[in-house]
C-alpha positions as CSV (number, residue, x, y, z in Angstrom):
1,X,61.2,89.6,103.6
2,X,63.7,91.6,101.3
3,X,62.2,91.6,97.7
4,X,64.1,89.2,95.7
5,X,66.2,90.5,93.0
6,X,66.5,89.9,89.4
7,X,69.4,88.1,88.5
8,X,71.1,88.8,85.1
9,X,74.1,87.8,82.7
10,X,75.9,89.7,80.0
11,X,78.8,89.3,78.2
12,X,82.3,91.5,78.5
13,X,83.8,92.6,75.2
14,X,86.6,90.2,75.8
15,X,84.0,87.1,75.9
16,X,83.9,86.6,79.6
17,X,80.2,86.3,80.8
18,X,79.5,88.6,83.7
19,X,76.5,88.0,86.4
20,X,74.7,90.6,88.3
21,X,71.6,91.4,90.8
22,X,69.2,93.9,90.1
23,X,66.7,95.5,92.5
24,X,63.9,98.0,90.9
25,X,62.8,100.9,92.4
26,X,60.2,101.1,94.9
27,X,58.9,104.6,93.4
28,X,56.5,104.6,90.8
29,X,58.0,107.9,89.5
30,X,60.7,108.4,86.8
31,X,63.7,106.4,88.3
32,X,67.0,108.3,89.1
33,X,70.5,107.5,88.0
34,X,71.5,103.6,88.6
35,X,73.1,102.9,91.8
36,X,76.0,100.2,90.9
37,X,77.3,98.1,94.0
38,X,81.0,96.4,93.7
39,X,81.9,94.1,96.3
40,X,85.4,93.4,97.8
41,X,87.8,90.7,96.8
42,X,86.9,87.1,97.6
43,X,83.3,88.3,98.0
44,X,80.1,88.5,95.6
45,X,77.1,90.4,94.7
46,X,75.1,88.9,97.4
47,X,76.8,90.2,100.2
48,X,74.7,93.4,99.2
49,X,71.5,91.4,99.5
50,X,70.3,93.1,103.0
51,X,71.1,96.3,101.6
52,X,70.2,96.3,97.5
53,X,66.2,96.6,98.4
54,X,66.4,99.1,100.9
55,X,68.7,101.7,98.3
56,X,66.2,101.0,95.7
57,X,63.8,103.6,96.7
58,X,63.8,105.9,93.7
59,X,66.8,104.3,91.7
60,X,67.3,100.8,90.3
61,X,70.4,99.0,92.1
62,X,72.7,96.5,90.3
63,X,75.2,94.5,92.3
64,X,78.0,93.0,90.3
65,X,79.8,90.0,90.2
66,X,83.5,90.7,89.2
67,X,84.9,87.9,87.0
68,X,86.4,85.1,89.1
69,X,83.9,85.7,91.8
70,X,80.4,84.7,92.6
71,X,78.2,83.5,89.5
72,X,80.3,85.3,86.8
73,X,82.8,83.4,84.8
74,X,86.3,82.0,86.2
75,X,88.4,82.3,83.5
76,X,92.1,80.9,83.2
77,X,93.4,84.2,82.1
78,X,93.9,86.9,84.7
79,X,95.0,90.2,83.9
80,X,95.4,93.6,86.1
81,X,92.6,95.8,85.4
82,X,89.9,93.1,84.4
83,X,87.6,93.9,87.1
84,X,87.7,97.5,85.7
85,X,86.7,95.8,82.3
86,X,83.9,94.6,84.2
87,X,82.5,97.4,85.3
88,X,82.7,99.2,82.0
89,X,80.9,96.3,80.7
90,X,77.9,96.4,83.0
91,X,77.6,100.5,82.0
92,X,77.7,99.5,78.7
93,X,75.3,96.6,79.3
94,X,72.9,99.3,81.2
95,X,73.4,101.9,78.6
96,X,74.3,104.5,81.5
97,X,77.9,106.3,82.3
98,X,75.9,108.6,84.9
99,X,75.6,106.1,87.8
100,X,76.7,106.3,91.4
101,X,79.1,104.0,92.6
102,X,79.3,102.4,95.8
103,X,82.4,100.1,96.3
104,X,83.5,98.2,99.2
105,X,87.3,97.3,99.5
106,X,88.5,95.8,96.3
107,X,85.3,97.6,94.7
108,X,85.9,100.7,96.3
109,X,89.3,100.8,94.5
110,X,87.7,99.7,91.0
111,X,84.9,102.5,91.9
112,X,87.7,105.2,92.5
113,X,89.8,104.1,89.4
114,X,86.5,104.1,87.1
115,X,85.5,107.8,88.3
116,X,89.2,109.1,87.8
117,X,88.7,108.3,83.8
118,X,85.1,108.7,83.2
119,X,83.7,112.2,84.0
120,X,79.9,111.0,83.7
121,X,80.2,109.3,87.2
122,X,77.4,110.9,89.2
123,X,79.4,110.3,92.5
124,X,81.3,107.6,94.2
125,X,81.0,106.1,97.7
126,X,84.5,104.2,98.6
127,X,83.8,102.0,101.7
128,X,86.7,101.5,103.4
129,X,89.3,101.7,100.9
130,X,92.4,99.9,101.7
131,X,95.0,102.7,102.3
132,X,97.6,103.3,105.1
133,X,97.4,99.7,106.8
134,X,99.5,98.4,109.3
135,X,102.5,96.7,107.9
136,X,101.7,93.2,106.9
137,X,97.9,93.5,107.6
138,X,96.7,93.8,103.9
139,X,99.2,91.0,103.1
140,X,97.8,88.5,106.0
141,X,94.4,89.1,104.6
142,X,95.5,88.4,100.9
143,X,97.1,85.1,102.3
144,X,93.9,83.9,103.9
145,X,91.9,84.5,100.9
146,X,94.4,82.8,98.9
147,X,94.7,79.4,100.7
148,X,90.8,78.8,100.3
149,X,89.9,75.9,101.8
150,X,87.3,73.1,100.8
151,X,85.2,71.2,102.8
152,X,83.4,67.5,102.3
153,X,79.8,69.0,102.4
154,X,77.8,72.2,101.7
155,X,76.7,72.5,105.2
156,X,80.3,72.3,106.7
157,X,81.5,75.0,104.2
158,X,78.4,77.1,105.3
159,X,79.1,76.7,108.9
160,X,82.6,77.4,108.6
161,X,82.1,80.5,106.4
162,X,84.0,83.9,108.2
163,X,84.7,87.3,106.9
164,X,88.1,88.3,106.5
165,X,89.4,90.0,108.3
166,X,87.5,89.1,110.7
167,X,84.6,91.6,111.3
168,X,82.8,92.8,114.3
169,X,79.6,90.2,115.2
170,X,77.3,90.1,112.7
171,X,73.7,88.2,113.2
172,X,73.9,84.7,112.5
173,X,71.0,85.2,110.2
174,X,73.3,87.9,107.8
175,X,76.2,85.7,108.2
176,X,74.5,82.6,107.3
177,X,72.5,84.4,104.6
178,X,75.7,85.4,102.8
179,X,77.8,82.2,103.2
180,X,74.7,80.4,101.8
181,X,75.3,82.7,98.2
182,X,79.0,81.8,98.5
183,X,79.6,78.0,98.5
184,X,80.0,76.2,95.2
185,X,80.8,72.5,94.5
186,X,84.1,71.9,93.3
187,X,85.1,69.7,90.3
188,X,86.6,67.2,93.0
189,X,82.8,66.9,94.6
190,X,84.1,69.1,97.7
191,X,82.6,72.3,98.4
192,X,84.7,75.7,98.5
193,X,83.8,79.6,98.3
194,X,83.0,81.1,95.0
195,X,85.8,82.8,94.0
196,X,89.0,82.5,92.4
197,X,92.5,82.7,94.9
198,X,94.8,83.4,92.0
199,X,93.5,87.0,91.5
200,X,95.3,87.7,94.8
201,X,98.6,86.6,93.4
202,X,98.2,89.8,90.8
203,X,99.9,93.0,91.6
204,X,97.8,95.8,92.2
205,X,96.8,98.4,89.6
206,X,98.5,101.8,89.9
207,X,96.7,104.1,91.9
208,X,94.6,106.8,90.2
209,X,95.4,110.5,90.8
210,X,92.8,112.1,93.1
211,X,92.8,115.1,91.6
212,X,91.4,113.6,88.4
213,X,88.2,112.5,90.1
214,X,85.9,115.3,89.6
215,X,82.6,114.1,90.8
216,X,81.7,114.1,94.6
217,X,83.3,111.3,96.6
218,X,82.3,110.0,100.2
219,X,85.1,108.0,101.8
220,X,83.6,105.9,104.5
221,X,85.8,104.3,107.1
222,X,85.1,101.6,109.5
223,X,86.4,103.3,112.8
224,X,87.8,100.1,113.9
225,X,89.6,99.3,110.5
226,X,92.8,97.9,110.3
227,X,93.1,98.3,106.3
228,X,92.2,102.1,106.2
229,X,94.1,104.3,108.6
230,X,92.6,107.4,110.0
231,X,95.7,109.3,108.6
232,X,95.3,107.9,105.2
233,X,91.7,108.4,104.8
234,X,91.9,112.3,105.9
235,X,95.0,112.8,103.3
236,X,93.1,110.9,100.5
237,X,89.8,113.5,101.0
238,X,91.8,116.4,101.3
239,X,93.6,115.8,97.9
240,X,90.2,115.1,96.4
241,X,88.3,118.2,94.3
242,X,85.3,117.3,96.0
243,X,85.8,114.6,98.7
244,X,84.3,114.3,102.4
245,X,84.7,111.5,105.1
246,X,82.6,109.6,107.3
247,X,83.6,107.3,110.0
248,X,81.3,104.6,111.4
249,X,81.5,103.7,114.9
250,X,81.6,100.0,115.9
251,X,82.7,98.7,112.4
252,X,86.0,97.4,111.0
253,X,86.8,96.8,107.4
254,X,83.4,95.4,106.6
255,X,81.4,98.4,107.2
256,X,78.3,96.8,105.5
257,X,78.4,94.0,107.6
258,X,79.2,95.5,111.0
259,X,76.6,98.5,110.7
260,X,74.7,98.5,107.6
261,X,72.0,101.1,109.1
262,X,74.5,103.5,109.6
263,X,76.3,103.0,106.2
264,X,72.7,103.4,104.6
265,X,72.4,106.5,106.6
266,X,75.6,108.0,105.5
267,X,74.7,106.9,101.5
268,X,71.5,108.7,101.9
269,X,73.0,111.7,103.2
270,X,75.4,111.8,100.5
271,X,73.3,110.6,97.5
272,X,69.8,111.7,98.5
273,X,67.5,108.6,98.3
274,X,64.8,109.0,101.2
275,X,66.0,105.5,102.7
276,X,63.9,104.4,105.6
277,X,66.6,103.5,108.1
């Protein structure tokens, strides 16, 4: 059984209350720089629940719920770049800027942007950052998320939970575990998923200049991903001052769901955590 994480809440400077999960390091030695996990759009901190305790070998691990996701506040005002503010607020709360960032999809974009502006960042691991997708692929995924359905019971919502875009074949235990932490009761008494679909109507923040990212960057691509093309991945890595690319076979966009052990191995080689994989 994986150790249960500590649940914490803290304030962003604009008054939004944010939520995070924390796994303390297993080692009794002086802890290393924190590892911050950033989820994708429509997801939440619990998507990292099967990986967080395994990453926490020598460093504390924090998984953030962006606003409008998970157990963080769902503000009625939505602004471009707000998720970046959430990450900055977390680091202020931790009192550390020298962190290892690990982001998936939307979280990878936030990590990439942050690393381009804050030189204290130790490293950035970008898991299937969307680039070079086939025409309409990203739009279809955003549309599916924006049409968030609700169900008459919590159990039906859990049973209907799926990863978008459709992933490989995760174990039923993992799918259900994430689903159970992704359902909430709506004001009308029905049950939906823990994200605000209105965020997907906002235009994307301008992409950062790769040459401004001075920390080491690992771009991790699912070999079967439809949202990060091989060409775009190679192009981005070549533009980075210190970039490298790892492709994981048998994985689509949701590398952390499709091939969690291989993802851990890639992170271990990059950050050096002595993970037992």
